[in-house]
N, C-alpha and C positions, 0 to 999 in steps of 0.2 A: 504494500500500500504506500509506503514511504517513497519507493522508487517512482510510482505513478505520479505522486504530487511533485516530486523533483523534476520529472520530465515535463509535466504541465507548467511548472514555474519557469523552466528554461525556455519553453516555447512561448510563453506569455512575454518573457523579457525580450525575445526576438521581435514579437509583434509590437511591443511598446516602443522599442528602438526605431522601428520603421515609422510608426505614428509620429514619434518625436522628430525624426528627420524631415518628414513631410510638413509638419506643423512649423518647424523652424524655417524651412524654405519659404513657406507662405507668409509668415510674420515678418521675416527680414525683407522679403521682396516688397511687401506692403509698406514697411517703414521706409525703404529706399525710395519708392515711387511717391509716397506722400510727403516725406521730409526733404529729400535731396532734389527730386524732380522740380517742384515749383521754385525752389531757390535758384537752380540752374537756369530754368526758363526765364525767371525774372532778370538775372544778370545778363543773359543772352539778349533779351529784348531791350533792356536799357543800355546795353553796351558798356557796362561798368566792368573794370578789372580790379580785382582785389590785390593783385601782385603786379609790381612794376616790372614788366618783362622787356621793356624797350632798352636798347643800348644807350649808354651815356651820350654818345655823339652819333649822328647819322652814318658817318663813315667808319665807325669803330668796327674792329674785327671780332670783338668779344663782348660779352655781357658783363664782365667783371668791372667793378668800379676801382679806379686807381686810388691808392692811398696817398696821403700828402707827404709821407716820408719822415715826418718829425718823430723823434723818439717818444715813447710813452713812459710816464711815471706809473707807480703802482696804483695810485688813485684812479687814473684814467683806464688802466688795464682791468681793474675790477668792475668798472662801469662800462659794460660792453655796448649797451643800447641807450 
C-alpha cells in the first residue's frame, strides 16, 4: 500500500511541475506584455531615448567620451557620479 501512495505522489509531482511551468509561462508573458509593452510603445511613439547613444562629435569614430586628463584626488575618485 505504501508503494502505491509513493508512486501516486511521484506522478502527482510530475503533473504539478508541468502545471507550474505552464502557469509560469502564462504569468510572465502577461507581465511582459502588460508592463514592458506599453512603456516601449510609449517611448517609441514619443521618440524619447533614455540612454544617450549619440557620439560626442558627429565625426567621432567611437562612442567613448574623452577624459580631461587631470589627475584625480581620493575625494573625486570616491564620487564617481
